[in-house]
N, C-alpha and C positions, 0 to 999 in steps of 0.2 A: 495205488491210492487206497486208502482205507474207506470202505463204504459203510462204516458203522452208522447206525441210525442217528440222524441229525438233519436239520433243514438243509445244510450244505450237501450231505450225503443223499438226501431225498432228491435234491435238485440234480445231482449227478445221475441218480438212478433213473430219473425221468428222461435222461438223454440216451438210454440204452437202445431204444428203437432207432434213433438217429444214427448211433454208432453202428448198429447192425446194417442199416441201409448203406452207410459209407463203406463198410467192409464188403458188402455185396457189390457195390459199384467198383470198388478197388479190385475185386476178383475179376469182374468182367473187363475192366480197363487193362489189367495186366495180361489177361488172355489175348485181348485185342492188340497189345503191344508186340505180341509175337508175329503179327502180320507183317511188319517191316522186315525182320530177318528172313521170314519165309519168302517174301517178295524178292529180296536180294538173292536168296538161294535159287529160286526158280529162274530169275533173269540170267544169272551167271551160268547155271547148269543146264537149262533147257532152252531158253530163248536164244541165247547167243550161239548155242550149238545147232539149234534147228533153224535159225534165221526166220522164225515165224512172227510176222508183224501182228497177226490176229491174236496170238497168245499174249504178246506184250500188251496189246490194247486191253484185252480182257483182264489181265492181271492188274493193270494200272487202274482200270475202272473199279475193280473190286477193292483195291487198296484205298482209293479215294473214298469209297463208301465207308470203309472201316475208319478212316480218319475223321469223317463227318460224325459217325456214331460216337467215336472216342471223345471228340470235342464236346458233343452234347452231354455225354455222361460226366465228363470232367466239370463242365459248367454246372450241371445239377449238383454234383458232389460238393463243389465250393459253396453253392447257395445253401445246401443243407448244413454245412459247417457254420455259416454265418448265422443261421437260425438257431443252431444248437447253443452258440454263445449267447444269443439274445434270450433264449429260454432259461439258461442257467442264471443269468442276471435277474430276470423277472421273478423266478421262483425263489432264489436265495437272497435277493436284495432286501426285502422287507425284514425277514428274520435277522439278517446281518445288521441292518440299521438299528433294530430294537436291541440287539446284543451290544452294539456300540454305546447306545444310550444307557443301558444298564451298567456297563463298565464305567461310564462317566459318573453316574449316580453313586457307584460304589467307591469312587475316588481313585480308581486304578488307571484312568486314562493318562497318557503321557504326551507331552508336547512332541510333535513330529509323527504321531500315529496317523497313518494314512490308509485306513481300511478301504476307502473308495479306490485308491490306486491298486490295491491287491485285487479287488473285484474286477477292475478294468483289465489288469494284466492277465488274469485267468480267463476272462471272457475273450480277449484278443487271441490267447493261445488256442482256445477251442474254435475260434472263427478263422484262424490263419492256416497257412499252408504247412506249418511245422508239423501239425498233427498227421498230415497225409503221409509223411515219411514213416510213421509208426504203423500205419495200415499197409504200406507197401513193403515193409521190412520182412514179413513172413514169406514173401515171394523170392527173397534172395536165395534160399536153398534150392528152390525149384529151378531158377535160372541156372544155378551152378550145375544141377543135375542134367539140364538140357545140354550144357557144355560137355559133360561127360559122355552124353549120348553121341554128340558130334565127334568127339575124339577124347580119350582119356587124358592125353597131354594138355588139351585145352581146359578140361575140367580141373586138373590139378593146379594149373596156373591160375584159373579163376578162383578156386578155393583158397589158395595162398594169398591172393590179392584181397579177398573178402576178409580173411582172418587178420591180415595186416591192418586193414582199415578199422576193423572192430577193435583191435588192440589200441590203435591211435585214438579211437573214441573213448576208450576206458582211461587212457592217459589224460585225455582232454578233461574228463570229469574229475580225475584225481588232482590235477594241478590247478584247476580253476574253481573248485568248490569252496575252499576256505577263503581265498581272496574275494570271491563273490559275497560271502557272508560278511566279511569286513567292510566291503564296499556298501552293502545294504545297511549295515549299522551306521557307517559314516554318513550315508545319505539321509538316514532317519534323523540324526542329530542336526545335520545341515538344514534339512527341511523344517525341523522344529524351531531353529533359530530364525529362519526366514518368516515362518508363520507368526512368531512372537513379535518380530519387528513390524510386520504388516498390521497386526492387530493393535499395536500400541504406537502407531506412526505419529499421532498428534502429540503424545507425551514426549516421544523421542525428539521430534522436531522442536518442541517448545523448550526443552532443556539442553539442547545442543549435544545430544548423544549420538547423532546420526553417523558421524565419521568413525567414532570408536566402535560402534556396533557393526558398522559396515566392514571395518577391518577384521573384527572377530569372525564375522560370517565368512569373509574371504579366506581366513585360515581354515575354517571348517570345510569350505568349498575346495580348498587345495587338497586337504586330506581325502575328501571324497573323490576328486579327480585322480589323485595318485593311485588309490586302490582300483578305481574303475579302469584306468589306463593299464595297470598291472594285469587285470583280468583280460582286457581286450588284447594286450600283447600276447599273453599265453594262448588264448583261444585262436587268435589270428595265426600264430606260429604253427599250431597243429593243423589249422585249416589249410594253410599254404602247403604244408608237407603232404597232407592227404590229397589235396588237389593235384599237386605235382606228381605224386605217386600214381594216382588214378590215370592221369594222362599218359605216364610212362607205361603203365600196365596195359592200357588199351593199344598203345603202339607195340608193346611186347607181344600181345596176343595176335595182333595183325602179322607181326614178323613170324611168330610160331606157326600161324596158319599158312602163311606163304611157304615156309619151309616144308610143312607137311604136304602142301599142294605140289611143290616141286618134286618131292620124293614119291608122289603118287598115293599118299595115304589119305588125302582128302581132296576136295575140289576147291576151286576159287570161290564158289558160292558159300561153302562152309566157312572159309576164311573171313568173308565179309559178315556173314550171319553171326559168327562167334564174337566178332568185334562189337556188333550192335547189342547182342545179348549181354555181354560182359558189362558194357556201359550201363545198361538198364539194371543189372544186378547190383552194381555198386552205387547207383544213384541214391537210394534211401539212406545208406550209411553215410555217404558224403553230405547229404542234405542234413542229416541229424547232427553231424559234427559242426556244420556251418551255423546251425540254429541252436546249438547247445545252450548258449547263454539264455536264450528265450525260454527254452524248456526248463532249465534249472530255476529261473525266476518264477515261472508259472507254478512249478511244484512248490516252491517256497510260499507263494501267495496262497495256494490252496491249503497248505498246512496251517498257515496263520488263520485263515478263515475258519477252518475246521476247529482249531483250538479255541478260537473266540467263541464259537457256538457251544463247545463243550463246557467252557468255563462260565458262560452266561447263557444258559438254556432258556428256552421259551417258558414264560410263566404259565403255571397250570391254571386252567379255567376253574373258577370257583362259582359256587351257586350264588345266583343273584338274590340279594336280601331286600326286604322292604326298606325304602329310603329312610335315613335317619331323620328324626323330627323332634327329639326331646332333649338329649343331653350329650355332652362331651366330657369324658372323665380322663384324667391323667394320673398315672401312678408309676413314676419312673424312679427306679433305684439307681440305675447306672446307664448312661447313654453318651454317645459321641459319634464322630465320623466313622465310617466302616473300617478304615485302616488304622484308626487311632487306638493305641494301647491304653491310654489314660482316658478316663471319663471326662467329657466336657461339662456335663450337667449330672446332678445326682440328687436324690432325696427330694423330688418334686411331686407334690400330690395336691390336686384340686379337682373340682367338678363344676361344670357350667351348665346351666339350663337354657332352654330356648329363650332368646331375647337378651341374653347377657352380653355385655360388652366389657372385656377385660383389657386393661392397659398393663402391659408387661414392661417394667422399668428396671433399670440397673445400669451400672457403668459399662463401658466397652469391655468386651471379653468376659462378660458375666454369663454368656450362654443363650442369649435371646434368639440369635439366628439358628442355633442348634435346636432349640425348642421348637422354632417355627417349622423346621424340616421334619421333626418328629410328629408334629400335629398334622402335617399335610401328607404323611405317609411316604415322603421321599426317603427317609431313614427310619429304622426301627430301633427301639431301645435294646441294649444288650441284656438288661434286666428290667422287667417292668413292662407296661403296655400303655397304649393310648387307645381309648375305646369310643365308639359312636353308638349310642343307645345300648351300651353294654357289650358290644362286639368289638374285639380288638381290630385295629386297622389292618393288620397283616392277615386277617381272616376274610376280608372283603374281596370281592372281585375288583381288581384294581381300576378297571375302566369305570365301573359304577361308583367306586369311591371318588375317583377324579371328578366326576360330574357333580358331586356333592361338596367339593372343596373349591374355594376361591383363594388363590395365592398370589400375593404381590411381593416378590423378593426385593432385596435392597437394590440389586443391579437388574434393572428392567431390560429384558431381551425381547425385541420385536423381530418378526420374521419377514422375509421377502414375500410380498403379497399386498393385497389391498387392506385398508383399514378395517373394512367389514370382516374380512377373513381373519385378521388378527384378533378382533374383539370376539368373534364367534369360535375362537380356538381352532380354526380351520376345520370346523365340523363339515362332514360330507353333505349334510342337509341343513343349510343355514336358515334359521328362523329370523326373518327381518324384524319382527316385533320384539324378539328377545334382544337383538342387537341394539335396536333403538332404545329400549328400556334401560339396558346396561349403560349406554352412552349418556342418557338423560340422568340416571342415578349418579354417574360419575361426574356430571356437570361438564361433559366434554362435547356435547352435541353441537353447540354453537361453534366451537373451535373447528370441529370436523367440517361443518358446512362452509367455513371460510377457506378451506383448502381447495385446490384447483378442481378436483373431481369429487369432492365430498367424500362419501363413504367408499367410493370406488378408487380413491387416490392410492396409488402404489407408493409405499413408504420407503422402498429401497432397502438395501442391506443395513440391518440394525437400526432402521429409522434415522438415517444419517441427517436428514434435513430438519428433523424435529428437535426442539429444545429438550433439555433434561426434564423440565416440568411437564411438557406435552407427552413425552414418552411415559412418564410416571402415571399421568392421568389416563392414558390409553391402557396402560397395564392394569390400572384400577378397574376400568370398564371391562377388561377381559376377565378379571377376577370376579366381577359381579354378574357375568353372563350366565343365564340359566337359573338365577336366584339360588345359589348354593346354600346349603345349610350351615356350613362352617366357612368363615372368611378369615384368612390369616394375612395380616398386613405387616410386613417387616420394614420399619422406617418409611412409612408411606408418604410422609410429608417432608422428606429430606431435601427435595428439589422444588418444593412448592412455595409460592408466594402467599400473601394473605388471602387472595381470592381462591387459590387452590386449596388452602387450608380450610376455608369455609366450606368449599365444595366437598372436601373429604368428610367433614363432620356431618354434612347433610346426607352423604352416602351411607355413613355408619348408622345414623339415626333411621334412615329408610330401611336398612337391613334389619335393624333391631325391631322396628314396628311390624315386620312380617314374620318375626320369630327366629331369625337367623342368629347364630352365635358368632361374635366377632372378636378376634384376638389381635391387638395392636401392639407391636413391639416399637417402643419409641423412646427418644431422649427429650422430646419437646413437651412442656407442660400443657400446651394447647390440646394435645390428644386426650388429656384427662377429662375434658369437658363432656365428651360423648360417652365416657365409660361409667359403668355402675360398680365395677369391681377393679381391684388393683392387685397385681402380682409383682412382688419385689424379688429380684434375683441378685445375689452377691456371690461372686466367685463360683458360679455354677450351681449354687444351691438356693433353695427357696427360703427367704428370710421372713416373708410376710405375704399373706393372701387374705382377702376379705372384701367387704364393702368399702367403696371409695372413702366415704366419710369416716369410717372407723380407722382405716389405714392412715388418713391424713390427720385425724385426731391424735393417733399414736405418734406421728411425726411431730405434731405441735408440742406434745408433752416432752418429747426428747429435746426439742429446741429450747423450751422453757427451763427444763432441768439443767441444761448445760449453760444457761445464760450467765450464771455467776462466774463460771470459769473462763468464759470467752465472750467478750462484749460483741465481737463480730458475728456471733451466732444469733443475735437479735434480728432475725429476718422474718419476713412474712411467709405464711404457709404456701402462698402461691408460687414461691420460688424454691420450694422444697425439691421438686424434681430436678431442677438444674444442679442443686448440690449433689444429689444422688448420682447424676450423670458424671459430674466431675470426679 
């Protein structure tokens, strides 16, 4: 494994002390394992010939003590292993989660990605007995050398057997590696389909897509099972061959030892001891073959985790600046999603001062949501910049920037936890007064009190029992928590009724009165009531920006000038935004 500097490598490096302890325990345990063959050697060569009951009792008591010590050491070794797995998960878990989130923000996350399964697989490998075989493997040559000491013929037979099993292990790796990769890819696709169906179960059920999608998933599951069965068949074949060979080899060395004893070259004790030693020598190789699939899967998981951290490293800590309090300026020449070759928005330039409320309007696909992500620091322009108080957002400490941003996306996502935790953005130190103020400003306080446990009500996954309007208003309260300087609301009233719409306007006015800058992406004319500025986007470009009255007067002139050509254009200015949206 590559221990190149990274959080995953650091987590592995922190386990070195534990690995050293396991190696030491394995050393002592393997030395104690020689007690059994020595006991047999003494019983057959001394006790039976001397007929000494006292010697037999003493040897038996000594062997029992060795077994007790061995059991305790093995027990401790397994407990150390379980703690090593837990330590790796605790040390690498947070950086891995942050890397997964950065990958998602960059648009490179794929359906079926299951990084958590990789973490669990490698943790289980570190905690399981498979790793013990690799710590016992260095003792194989030592056991073979002891066989040579007992008799050269026994040593040569043991060496031939060990080399044969090693060859089988290499064959096992060769024939199972590629099928395991295919099986992993098929499992990834199958899991992605399952995840998609689970996430969209209501849509699937309502549109009668359940059976067709279930059939498609069944086909993917069949491919996964086929590759997995192929891997299992190949590994089980080698495992069976190695197990059969090992049993035959142990019988063979017993027969060879008997032949040597008959000819007077060894004793009966040597015959029995050689059989036990050979079994101990071959055990790590046999165990490695039997658990090869687990080993390969663990190595694959480790490589994926390491690659994830390399591609999405931890963000560098930046100097904390004074909180923004005066302006938000935008000068975007070209911008779009991280993986997009073409710009979604371009040539956008405007500046907002404290207390400004700008309504961003334009038809669907004009780039409003892309602009929202640029303003909040989720994405950065390819050319140009977004600045707070003159400092580009990519130069801020991201955590500090996040505290100054309130963001309500189109699709409101709530998290498993209490309403208070969701509003407070799961802050480690929740300020109840800030939670209450945010809820009151979003006009959601009374609704929360009407829930079973008020602010301590657990909303469940994705806020399942809440309506769309309730989720949106809770999302608004979360955006207002901590009185951020910049508030970006992307279609904030798409799920709101008239009451919710009024509450939204009051929240925006409240933010304006304290000097916050509010940006509202909207299709609805009602959002214009709280705005003092308007930004018009068309085909990803800025077509107009300025004071609301000036923009609407310009719209009025356009309508009047076109009235002679089209009678239907004789419409009131109040419906202008509906025309733009269409």
